[in-house]
C-alpha positions as CSV (number, residue, x, y, z in Angstrom):
1,M,113.1,84.4,109.1
2,G,114.4,80.9,108.0
3,E,111.0,79.4,108.9
4,H,109.4,81.4,106.1
5,T,111.9,80.4,103.4
6,E,109.5,77.8,102.0
7,L,106.8,80.4,101.9
8,Y,108.7,82.6,99.5
9,H,108.9,79.8,96.9
10,R,105.4,78.5,96.9
11,N,103.0,79.2,94.0
12,L,100.2,79.8,96.5
13,V,100.2,81.6,99.8
14,S,97.6,80.7,102.4
15,I,96.0,82.9,105.0
16,G,97.7,80.8,107.6
17,D,101.0,81.7,106.1
18,I,100.1,85.4,106.3
19,L,99.0,85.2,109.9
20,T,102.1,83.4,111.0
21,F,104.4,85.7,108.9
22,M,102.8,88.8,110.6
23,T,103.0,87.5,114.1
24,H,106.6,86.0,113.9
25,D,105.5,82.6,115.3
26,S,104.8,84.2,118.6
27,L,101.8,81.9,119.4
28,T,101.9,78.2,120.3
29,P,101.2,76.0,117.3
30,Y,98.6,73.8,119.1
31,K,95.8,74.2,121.6
32,K,96.4,73.4,125.2
33,K,93.2,71.4,125.3
34,G,91.3,69.6,122.5
35,T,94.0,69.8,119.9
36,R,93.7,67.8,116.7
37,A,97.4,67.5,116.3
38,S,99.1,64.1,116.9
39,L,100.5,63.4,120.4
40,S,104.0,63.0,119.0
41,N,103.9,66.5,117.5
42,V,102.6,68.1,120.7
43,V,105.3,66.3,122.8
44,R,108.0,67.4,120.3
45,F,106.9,71.0,120.5
46,E,106.7,71.0,124.3
47,K,110.3,69.6,124.6
48,S,111.6,72.2,122.2
49,E,110.1,74.9,124.4
50,E,111.6,73.6,127.7
51,N,114.8,75.6,127.2
52,N,113.3,78.5,125.3
53,P,113.7,81.7,127.3
54,Y,111.0,83.5,125.2
55,R,107.5,82.6,126.2
56,K,104.7,82.6,123.6
57,G,102.1,85.4,123.7
58,V,98.5,85.9,122.8
59,V,96.4,87.9,120.3
60,F,93.0,89.4,120.9
61,V,90.2,88.9,118.3
62,S,86.6,90.0,117.8
63,H,83.7,88.8,115.7
64,S,82.5,92.2,114.5
65,K,83.0,96.0,114.7
66,E,80.0,96.2,117.0
67,D,81.4,93.6,119.4
68,L,84.7,95.4,119.4
69,T,83.1,98.8,120.3
70,K,81.5,97.0,123.3
71,G,84.9,95.5,124.4
72,R,83.8,91.9,123.4
73,G,86.2,89.4,122.0
74,F,88.4,86.4,122.6
75,V,92.0,85.7,123.8
76,I,93.7,83.3,121.4
77,T,97.0,81.6,122.3
78,S,97.5,79.2,119.4
79,Y,97.7,79.2,115.6
80,E,95.4,76.1,115.6
81,T,92.6,78.1,117.2
82,L,93.3,81.1,115.0
83,L,93.1,79.1,111.8
84,E,89.9,77.4,113.0
85,K,88.2,80.7,113.7
86,Y,89.6,83.4,111.4
87,Q,86.8,83.1,108.9
88,T,84.3,84.1,111.5
89,L,86.4,87.0,112.9
90,S,86.5,90.6,111.8
91,H,89.4,92.1,113.8
92,W,92.6,91.0,115.6
93,T,95.8,92.4,117.1
94,P,98.7,91.5,114.8
95,N,101.0,92.7,117.5
96,T,101.4,90.1,120.3
97,Y,100.5,90.7,124.0
98,R,102.0,88.9,127.0
99,G,98.7,87.5,128.1
100,G,95.0,88.2,128.3
101,T,91.9,87.5,130.3
102,Y,88.3,88.7,130.7
103,Y,86.6,91.3,132.8
104,D,83.4,89.4,132.2
105,F,84.0,85.8,131.0
106,K,80.3,85.1,130.3
107,N,79.9,88.1,128.0
108,R,83.5,87.8,126.7
109,V,84.6,91.3,127.7
110,I,88.3,91.1,127.1
111,K,91.1,92.4,129.3
112,G,94.8,92.9,128.7
113,H,95.1,94.7,125.4
114,E,96.7,97.7,127.0
115,R,99.7,99.4,125.5
116,K,102.1,98.4,128.3
117,N,101.0,94.7,128.1
118,L,102.5,94.4,124.6
119,K,105.0,91.6,124.3
120,Q,106.3,92.5,120.9
121,I,105.5,94.8,118.0
122,N,105.5,92.7,114.7
123,V,103.9,95.1,112.3
124,I,103.4,98.8,111.6
125,G,99.9,99.3,110.3
126,M,97.9,102.3,109.1
127,D,94.3,103.1,108.2
128,I,92.9,104.8,105.0
129,D,89.3,105.5,105.8
130,T,88.1,106.1,102.2
131,K,87.8,104.2,99.0
132,E,88.5,107.4,97.0
133,T,92.2,107.2,97.0
134,D,95.0,106.3,94.5
135,L,96.7,103.2,96.0
136,Y,99.3,103.3,93.3
137,N,100.3,106.7,94.5
138,L,100.8,105.3,98.0
139,Y,103.2,102.6,96.7
140,M,105.1,105.2,94.6
141,G,105.2,107.4,97.7
142,C,107.0,104.6,99.6
143,E,109.6,104.4,96.8
144,E,110.1,108.2,96.7
145,L,110.4,108.4,100.4
146,G,112.9,105.5,100.6
147,L,110.5,103.3,102.5
148,P,110.2,99.6,101.7
149,R,107.2,98.2,99.8
150,P,104.2,97.4,102.0
151,N,103.8,93.8,102.9
152,L,100.1,93.6,103.1
153,L,97.2,95.6,101.6
154,L,93.7,94.8,102.9
155,S,90.3,96.1,101.7
156,T,88.0,97.2,104.4
157,P,84.3,98.2,104.2
158,R,85.2,101.9,104.2
159,G,88.7,102.0,102.8
160,Y,92.0,100.1,103.2
161,Q,94.6,99.0,105.7
162,V,98.4,98.9,104.9
163,F,101.0,97.0,106.9
164,F,104.8,96.8,107.1
165,V,105.9,93.5,108.6
166,L,109.2,93.9,110.5
167,D,112.0,91.4,110.1
168,K,112.9,91.9,113.7
169,P,110.1,92.8,116.1
170,F,110.4,95.4,118.8
171,Y,110.4,93.4,122.1
172,I,108.8,95.4,124.9
173,H,110.4,95.2,128.4
174,K,109.2,97.0,131.6
175,K,112.8,96.8,132.9
176,E,113.9,99.1,130.1
177,D,111.1,101.6,130.9
178,Y,109.3,100.6,127.7
179,K,112.0,102.2,125.5
180,S,111.3,99.9,122.6
181,L,107.7,100.8,122.7
182,R,108.4,104.5,122.5
183,V,110.8,104.0,119.6
184,A,108.3,101.9,117.7
185,E,105.6,104.5,118.3
186,R,107.9,107.3,117.0
187,L,108.7,105.2,113.9
188,S,105.0,104.5,113.3
189,N,104.1,108.2,113.6
190,N,106.9,109.3,111.2
191,I,105.9,106.7,108.5
192,R,102.2,107.8,108.7
193,K,103.1,111.5,108.6
194,A,105.4,111.0,105.6
195,L,102.8,108.9,103.7
196,K,100.0,111.3,104.4
197,Q,101.2,113.5,101.5
198,Y,100.5,110.6,99.1
199,A,97.3,109.1,100.5
200,P,94.7,110.1,103.2
201,V,96.4,108.1,106.0
202,D,94.8,108.4,109.4
203,T,97.6,109.8,111.6
204,N,95.5,109.8,114.8
205,C,94.6,106.1,115.0
206,V,96.1,103.9,117.8
207,P,99.2,102.5,116.1
208,F,99.3,99.1,117.8
209,G,95.7,98.2,118.4
210,F,93.0,96.2,116.5
211,Y,93.1,95.9,112.7
212,R,91.0,93.9,110.2
213,I,92.1,90.2,110.0
214,P,93.3,88.9,106.7
215,K,90.9,86.7,104.7
216,E,90.8,85.3,101.2
217,D,88.3,88.0,100.2
218,N,90.0,91.1,101.5
219,V,93.7,90.5,100.8
220,L,94.6,92.7,97.8
221,D,98.4,92.5,97.9
222,F,100.9,90.4,99.9
223,Y,104.6,90.8,99.6
224,T,106.8,88.2,101.4
225,E,110.1,90.2,101.9
226,P,109.8,91.8,105.4
227,A,110.8,95.4,106.1
228,R,114.2,95.6,107.7
229,T,113.8,97.1,111.1
230,S,117.3,98.6,111.2
231,E,116.8,100.4,107.9
232,L,113.4,101.8,109.0
233,L,115.0,103.2,112.1
234,S,117.7,104.9,110.0
235,W,115.1,106.2,107.7
236,S,113.1,107.6,110.7
237,I,116.2,109.5,112.0
238,Q,116.9,111.0,108.6
239,Y,113.2,111.9,108.2
240,E,113.2,113.8,111.5
241,K,116.4,115.6,110.5
242,R,115.0,116.7,107.1
243,N,111.9,118.1,108.9
244,M,113.8,119.7,111.7
245,F,114.3,123.0,109.9
246,R,110.6,123.4,109.2
247,V,109.9,123.2,113.0
248,I,112.6,125.8,113.7
249,Y,111.4,128.2,111.1
250,N,107.8,127.9,112.0
251,S,108.7,129.2,115.5
252,C,110.4,132.3,114.1
253,N,108.9,135.5,112.8
254,E,106.9,135.8,109.5
255,T,109.9,137.1,107.5
256,S,112.1,134.1,108.4
257,N,109.7,131.3,107.8
258,N,107.8,132.4,104.7
259,Q,110.4,133.5,102.1
260,I,108.5,132.9,98.9
261,D,106.0,135.8,99.5
262,T,108.7,138.4,100.3
263,D,109.5,141.2,97.9
264,W,113.1,140.1,97.4
265,Y,112.0,136.6,96.3
266,Q,109.4,137.8,94.0
267,S,111.7,140.4,92.5
268,L,114.6,137.9,92.0
269,I,112.4,135.2,90.4
270,H,111.5,137.7,87.7
271,A,115.0,138.5,86.7
272,V,115.8,137.0,83.3
273,N,119.3,138.3,82.6
274,I,121.2,136.5,85.3
275,N,124.4,135.2,83.9
276,Q,127.4,133.1,85.0
277,G,130.9,134.1,86.2
278,Y,129.8,136.5,89.0
279,Y,131.2,135.3,92.4
280,G,128.4,134.9,94.9
281,A,125.8,136.3,92.4
282,S,125.8,133.9,89.4
283,R,123.0,131.8,88.0
284,N,123.8,128.9,90.3
285,N,123.7,131.2,93.4
286,A,120.4,132.7,92.3
287,L,118.8,129.2,91.8
288,L,120.2,127.9,95.1
289,T,119.0,130.9,96.9
290,L,115.5,130.6,95.5
291,A,115.4,126.9,96.1
292,L,116.5,127.4,99.7
293,A,113.7,129.9,100.1
294,N,111.2,127.3,99.0
295,Y,112.7,124.7,101.3
296,Q,112.7,127.1,104.2
297,S,109.0,127.9,103.5
298,G,108.0,124.2,103.6
299,I,107.3,124.0,99.9
300,A,107.3,120.4,98.5
301,F,110.2,119.5,96.2
302,D,108.0,118.8,93.2
303,V,106.2,122.1,93.6
304,A,109.5,124.0,93.9
305,Y,110.9,122.1,90.9
306,D,108.0,123.3,88.7
307,E,108.3,126.9,89.9
308,L,112.1,127.1,89.4
309,D,112.1,125.1,86.2
310,Q,110.0,128.0,84.8
311,F,112.3,130.5,86.3
312,N,115.3,128.8,84.6
313,S,113.5,128.5,81.3
314,N,112.7,132.2,81.3
315,M,116.3,133.3,81.8
316,N,118.3,134.5,78.8
317,H,121.0,132.0,79.6
318,P,119.4,129.1,81.5
319,L,121.3,126.4,83.4
320,P,121.7,123.0,81.7
321,K,119.1,120.5,83.1
322,N,121.6,118.4,85.0
323,E,123.1,121.4,86.7
324,F,119.6,122.8,87.5
325,E,118.5,119.5,89.1
326,R,121.8,119.1,91.0
327,T,121.5,122.6,92.5
328,L,117.8,122.0,93.5
329,K,118.6,118.7,95.1
330,S,121.5,120.3,97.0
331,A,119.1,122.9,98.4
332,Y,116.7,120.2,99.6
333,S,119.5,118.0,101.1
334,S,119.2,119.6,104.6
335,K,122.8,120.8,104.5
336,Y,121.8,124.4,104.7
337,K,119.9,126.3,107.4
338,G,118.4,128.8,105.0
339,V,119.2,131.6,102.5
340,K,122.4,133.6,102.9
341,R,121.6,137.3,103.3
342,S,124.8,138.5,101.7
343,Y,124.0,136.4,98.6
344,V,120.5,137.8,98.4
345,E,121.7,141.4,98.6
346,S,124.4,140.8,95.9
347,L,121.8,139.2,93.6
348,L,119.3,142.0,94.1
349,E,121.9,144.7,93.6
350,L,123.3,143.1,90.4
351,W,120.2,141.7,88.6
352,T,117.1,143.7,89.8
353,D,116.0,147.3,89.8
354,G,117.1,147.6,93.4
355,R,113.7,148.5,94.8
356,A,113.4,145.2,96.8
357,S,115.5,144.5,99.9
358,F,116.0,141.4,102.0
359,I,114.0,142.8,104.9
360,G,110.3,143.5,104.2
361,R,106.9,141.8,104.9
362,E,105.0,143.0,101.8
363,G,106.0,142.2,98.3
364,W,104.6,142.0,94.8
365,Y,103.4,138.7,93.4
366,K,104.1,136.9,90.2
367,F,100.9,136.1,88.4
368,K,101.3,133.2,86.0
369,K,100.0,133.9,82.5
370,P,97.0,131.8,81.5
371,R,98.1,128.7,79.8
372,E,96.5,129.7,76.4
373,E,98.7,132.8,76.4
374,R,101.9,130.9,76.8
375,I,103.8,129.7,73.7
376,R,104.8,126.4,75.3
377,S,103.1,124.4,78.1
378,H,105.3,122.6,80.6
379,Y,105.8,118.9,80.3
380,D,104.0,118.3,83.6
381,E,100.9,120.1,82.2
382,R,101.1,117.9,79.1
383,E,101.4,114.8,81.2
384,E,98.3,116.0,83.2
385,D,96.4,116.3,79.9
386,I,97.1,112.7,79.0
387,L,96.3,111.4,82.5
388,N,93.0,113.3,82.6
389,Y,92.1,111.8,79.2
390,L,93.1,108.3,80.4
391,E,91.1,108.7,83.6
392,Q,88.0,109.5,81.6
393,N,88.4,107.0,78.8
394,T,89.8,103.9,80.6
395,S,88.7,101.6,83.4
396,P,90.3,98.8,85.6
397,E,88.6,96.3,83.3
398,H,89.9,98.1,80.1
399,P,93.0,100.0,81.2
400,F,94.4,100.9,77.7
401,V,93.7,103.3,74.9
402,E,95.3,102.4,71.6
403,G,96.1,103.9,68.2
404,S,99.0,105.0,66.0
405,L,101.5,107.3,67.6
406,S,100.6,110.1,65.2
407,W,96.9,109.7,66.0
408,L,97.5,109.7,69.8
409,A,99.7,112.8,69.5
410,E,97.1,114.6,67.5
411,T,94.4,113.5,70.0
412,F,96.3,115.2,72.8
413,G,97.1,118.3,70.7
414,M,100.9,117.8,70.6
415,A,103.6,117.4,68.1
416,Q,104.9,113.8,67.9
417,S,108.3,114.9,69.3
418,T,106.7,116.6,72.3
419,F,104.4,113.6,72.8
420,K,107.4,111.2,72.9
421,E,109.3,113.4,75.3
422,V,106.4,113.6,77.7
423,L,106.0,109.9,77.7
424,K,109.7,109.4,78.1
425,R,109.8,111.7,81.2
426,S,106.6,110.4,82.8
427,R,106.6,108.1,85.7
428,K,102.8,107.8,85.7
429,I,102.1,106.6,82.2
430,V,102.8,103.1,80.7
431,K,103.5,103.0,76.9
432,K,103.9,99.8,74.9
433,T,104.1,99.5,71.1
434,K,103.0,96.4,69.2
435,G,104.2,95.9,65.7
436,R,106.5,98.0,63.4
437,G,106.2,100.6,60.8
438,R,102.8,101.9,59.7
439,G,101.0,99.0,61.2
440,A,102.4,99.7,64.7
441,V,99.9,100.2,67.5
442,T,100.7,102.1,70.7
443,Y,99.0,101.3,73.9
444,L,98.8,103.9,76.7
445,A,97.6,103.5,80.3
446,S,98.1,105.3,83.6
447,K,99.9,103.2,86.2
448,S,97.2,104.1,88.6
449,V,94.5,102.5,86.5
450,I,96.8,99.4,85.9
451,F,97.1,99.1,89.6
452,K,93.4,99.2,90.0
453,S,93.1,96.6,87.3
454,L,95.4,94.3,89.2
455,L,93.2,94.8,92.3
456,V,90.0,94.0,90.4
457,S,91.7,90.9,88.9
458,R,92.8,89.7,92.4
459,K,89.2,90.2,93.7
460,R,87.8,88.3,90.7
461,Q,90.2,85.4,91.0
462,G,89.8,84.8,94.7
463,Q,91.9,81.9,95.9
464,K,92.8,80.8,92.3
465,A,95.7,83.2,92.1
466,Q,98.7,83.8,94.2
467,L,98.3,86.6,96.7
468,T,101.7,88.1,95.9
469,F,101.5,91.0,93.4
470,V,103.8,91.8,90.6
471,N,106.7,94.1,91.6
472,M,105.9,96.9,89.1
473,F,107.6,99.5,91.2
474,N,111.3,98.8,90.7
475,K,113.5,101.8,90.9
476,E,115.1,101.6,87.5
477,E,111.7,101.2,85.8
478,K,113.5,99.8,82.8
479,Q,111.0,97.0,82.4
480,I,107.3,97.8,82.7
481,I,104.7,95.0,82.7
482,N,103.3,94.4,79.2
483,I,99.6,94.2,80.0
484,L,97.5,94.3,76.8
485,P,93.7,94.1,76.6
486,F,92.5,90.6,76.0
487,G,89.6,88.3,76.9
488,D,88.7,87.7,80.6
489,E,89.7,84.1,80.6
490,Q,93.1,84.8,79.1
491,Y,93.5,87.7,81.5
492,I,93.0,85.5,84.5
493,S,95.4,82.9,83.1
494,D,98.1,85.4,82.5
495,M,97.6,87.1,85.8
496,T,98.1,83.8,87.6
497,T,101.3,83.3,85.7
498,L,102.4,86.8,86.5
499,F,101.8,86.4,90.2
500,S,103.9,83.2,90.3
501,S,107.0,84.9,88.9
502,K,109.7,85.4,91.5
503,T,112.8,86.3,89.7
504,S,113.0,89.0,87.0
505,P,110.3,91.7,86.4
506,P,107.5,89.6,84.8
507,R,105.7,90.1,81.5
508,I,102.3,89.1,80.3
509,R,102.1,88.0,76.7
510,S,99.8,89.7,74.3
511,S,97.1,87.8,72.6
């Protein structure tokens, strides 16, 4: 990637940079005929290619969706041609093919974009066929799953397209029985399946086919650090291991794969007097057993966390938070195949009325009290209250609500201490305070709306701003961008400054 070093340090990134970056310089730089390049440059390139064992490839392009459905398009072999024509194109193949021709040259019916004619796989792309999606949630999903940040986000007429650009392409060889192609397809499928829980990703689209071509008016985010192919492959292996048990249990009988609706689970989760110091039947064993039942039943970690957090809170002697979280994470670490029968039976005998047993298809269900009947609401419910309010009272153009801390706490019906704790725990809300003492003003916004605000700003600025977004998704989240509402002209100026920052997490000054 040394050829892209200069790209990383520029203030502006051109579409040409993006096209070259995505295709890994796999096309020739100049046309074979009619090039505008100097003769010396052409000769220099041809000499450099004389001893190059890797031949350049081609990409397929089309002028419109309608043409593409009819199989019409063009075969492009050089970046010179691609840069001349990209403004008039709608679709292209960012993954490079060995060659291409035409079934019907007069009508430009293209031939050669078959799966086994792929030369190299440069990117992993995916479609989102709706505008009604939370893109910030998609980016956060990448972080939570251990995936890298997407390199390119494009706006399409009906939705969005997302791309990971690989630092090392998959090179496809017939001699190896297309092994690299199969590995790449498996990786692509795993990424799309994993991200589907965060955004409506189309898991049925052709993984290495045609996508929208980047242009100045559809690029919403461009990140110049490519995804490490080796790390993605390691992630894919671990992803399949984590999901292996769900496949196994789904093939078993009802009792083994759906533990949370059994009588023993529902009986145990209502026990409030479980204590420490009992070998194989203590608080830790009870929590681990209930958590494993959730994991075995395919329940998402966050859902299980909320359920078991309430169970722990209801106990007369609850576990400390750090112990609770450590036990829950251990259950979801894939180290265990499922619940241990002997532990279940000991727990039921010691802490329940003894009516429930490990074997049994029918059980009684725990009905959650209505929220208004509970003395204290959970922090996630409080957070949801704030997010709902922000969703209704802010917009991408005006992403913040402001006021004193006491006024905001009163608005959300919380004590100040509770309000502060909710904001401290939240990963979805931005809070910034301006000033001190009685004159201090607190600004609140949802990260989702801020993300939309950045997209709106990018759209409004066009080519004036750098295409690279601010990295607001660092894992430590110790510094969150300081966006405060100000005039449109100032907003554009500050956003331009923000985009040009490359080192530490950037800040926007308040007016």
